[in-house]
C-alpha positions in Angstrom: -0.2 -0.1 -0.8 1.8 3.3 -0.8 1.4 6.6 1.8 -1.2 8.1 -0.2 -3.7 5.2 -0.5 -6.8 4.8 1.4 -7.2 1.5 3.6 -9.9 -1.1 1.9 -13.1 0.0 5.3 -15.0 -2.7 6.0 -17.7 -3.1 9.1 -18.8 -6.0 10.3 -22.9 -5.6 11.8 -24.9 -8.1 14.0 -27.3 -7.4 16.4 -25.2 -6.8 20.2 -21.6 -6.8 18.7 -20.4 -9.6 20.7 -20.5 -12.8 18.9 -21.1 -12.9 15.2 -19.7 -9.3 14.3 -17.0 -9.7 16.4 -15.9 -13.3 14.6 -16.3 -12.2 11.1 -14.2 -8.5 11.9 -11.6 -10.7 13.0 -11.6 -13.1 10.0 -11.8 -10.4 7.3 -9.3 -8.2 9.3 -6.8 -11.0 9.3 -7.2 -12.9 6.1 -7.7 -9.1 4.4 -4.4 -8.2 6.0 -2.4 -11.4 4.5 -3.7 -10.9 0.9 -3.4 -7.0 0.7 -0.6 -6.1 3.4 -0.7 -4.3 6.8 -2.2 -0.8 6.8 -4.4 -1.7 3.5 -7.6 -2.9 5.6 -9.3 -0.7 8.3 -12.1 -3.5 10.0 -14.6 -2.8 12.7 -17.4 -4.3 14.0 -20.6 -2.6 15.2 -24.1 -3.4 16.8 -27.7 -2.0 18.0 -27.1 -3.2 21.8 -25.5 -1.4 24.7 -22.2 -0.5 24.2 -18.8 -1.0 26.3 -19.7 -5.7 26.3 -16.8 -7.9 26.1 -17.4 -10.8 23.5 -19.0 -13.6 24.2 -17.0 -16.5 25.6 -17.6 -19.1 23.0 -17.0 -16.4 20.5 -13.5 -15.8 22.4 -12.7 -19.3 22.2 -13.3 -19.8 18.8 -11.5 -17.1 17.5 -8.5 -18.1 19.9 -8.8 -21.9 18.4 -8.5 -20.0 14.9 -5.1 -18.3 16.5 -7.3 -14.3 17.1 -8.0 -13.1 20.2 -10.8 -10.9 19.9 -10.5 -10.7 24.1 -9.7 -7.5 24.2 -13.3 -6.9 21.8 -16.2 -4.0 23.7 -19.0 -3.8 22.0 -19.7 -0.7 20.2 -23.3 0.8 19.0 -23.7 1.8 14.7 -23.3 5.2 14.4 -24.3 6.9 10.6 -20.5 8.3 10.8 -19.0 4.4 10.5 -21.7 3.5 8.0 -21.1 6.0 5.7 -17.5 5.7 6.6 -16.7 1.7 5.5 -17.0 0.9 1.6 -18.8 -2.3 2.5 -21.0 -2.9 5.4 -21.0 -7.1 5.7 -24.0 -8.0 8.5 -25.5 -11.3 9.8 -29.4 -10.2 9.9 -31.8 -8.2 6.9 -32.7 -6.5 9.5 -29.4 -4.5 10.2 -29.8 -3.3 6.1 -32.7 -1.9 7.6 -31.9 -0.2 10.8 -28.4 0.9 8.4 -30.8 2.3 6.2 -32.8 4.8 8.6 -28.7 5.8 10.2 -27.8 6.6 6.2 -29.7 5.8 3.0 -26.7 6.1 1.1 -25.2 3.4 3.4 -27.6 0.9 2.6 -26.5 0.6 -1.3 -23.2 -0.8 0.8 -24.5 -2.6 2.7 -25.6 -7.0 2.2 -25.6 -9.6 4.7 -22.7 -11.5 4.4 -24.4 -14.7 2.9 -26.1 -11.9 0.1 -22.1 -10.7 -0.3 -21.6 -14.0 -1.7 -24.5 -14.6 -3.6 -24.7 -11.0 -5.2 -20.8 -12.0 -6.3 -21.9 -15.2 -8.1 -23.3 -12.6 -10.5 -21.5 -9.4 -10.3 -17.5 -10.3 -9.7 -15.0 -7.5 -9.2 -14.0 -5.8 -12.4 -11.5 -3.8 -13.4 -13.8 -1.8 -14.3 -15.5 -1.9 -11.1 -13.6 1.1 -9.4 -12.6 0.2 -6.0 -14.5 -1.3 -3.5 -17.0 0.8 -2.2 -18.3 0.9 -6.0 -18.3 -2.6 -6.6 -19.7 -3.0 -3.7 -22.3 -0.1 -4.8 -22.6 -2.3 -7.9 -24.0 -5.5 -6.6 -27.5 -4.0 -5.1 -27.7 -1.1 -7.9 -31.3 -3.3 -8.9 -32.3 -3.1 -5.3 -35.2 -0.8 -3.7 -35.6 -0.8 0.4 -39.0 -2.5 -1.0 -37.3 -5.6 -2.5 -35.7 -5.9 -0.1 -37.8 -6.3 2.3 -39.8 -8.5 -0.4 -36.8 -10.6 -0.9 -35.6 -14.1 0.8 -32.6 -12.8 2.1 -30.0 -15.3 3.6 -28.6 -14.7 6.9 -25.6 -15.9 9.5 -27.4 -18.0 11.7 -27.0 -16.8 15.1 -25.3 -19.3 17.5 -25.2 -17.4 20.3 -26.6 -20.1 24.0 -26.2 -23.3 21.5 -24.1 -26.4 22.5 -20.0 -26.1 22.0 -20.4 -28.5 19.1 -22.5 -25.8 17.1 -21.6 -22.9 18.0 -18.2 -24.6 16.1 -20.1 -25.1 13.5 -21.4 -21.8 13.1 -17.7 -20.3 13.6 -16.7 -22.5 10.8 -19.5 -21.7 8.8 -18.8 -18.3 9.7 -14.5 -18.5 8.5 -15.6 -20.6 5.1 -17.9 -17.1 4.2 -15.6 -14.8 5.1 -12.6 -16.4 3.8 -14.7 -16.3 -0.2 -15.8 -12.2 1.0 -12.4 -12.1 1.7 -11.1 -13.6 -2.2 -14.1 -11.3 -3.7 -12.5 -7.7 -1.7 -8.9 -8.4 -2.1 -9.8 -8.7 -6.1 -12.3 -5.3 -6.2 -9.0 -3.6 -4.3 -6.5 -4.7 -7.2 -9.0 -4.0 -9.6 -9.6 -0.6 -8.5 
C-alpha cells in the first residue's frame, strides 16, 4: 500500500456486537491483511445493543482456536458515521440492513448480509471496471430498493449464541468459510480499482 492510498474500510454488523460481527471482523481483518498487507484494511464491528460489553466467551474461544485474539473486544453502537465511512458493510441479518438504511440512505447501498454478498458477487464478480471496493459493493445492490429488499428472501448468518459448543463451532466454521470467500472477492475488487 502506498502512503497516499486509503485502506479498504469494512464494517461487520450484528445485533449486539458480541458474537457474529466480532468473529466476522476478526476473520476478515486477518484474511484481508494477509492478502493485501499491513495497513491496507481497516476492519471494525458494531451492533445495536449496549456499548462496552465483552464478546461472548464462545466467540472468544472460537477465534482463539483460529489464532485470533478478540478477548479485548468491547461492543459499540452502529452510527451514521461508522456506516458512511465503510466501503463495505457486512451484516448478519436483513434487519441490520434495514437499521443501517434508517441511519444513512447512502450506506444501504453498501450493506449486505455476508451470505448475500457471496450470492450477489457470484453474478457480478469484481472487475477493473468496478472502480474499487466501494463502487463494486454499490454495484452489487444497484437493482435493490427498500421495498424489494423487504420482500426478497435474504440469506442470513445464523446466531450461534447460547448453542452447544459443537453447534457454535459449526457456526463459526461456516462464518470462517464465508469470510474466506468474501475476502477473496474484496481483494479482487481492491486490486481491480
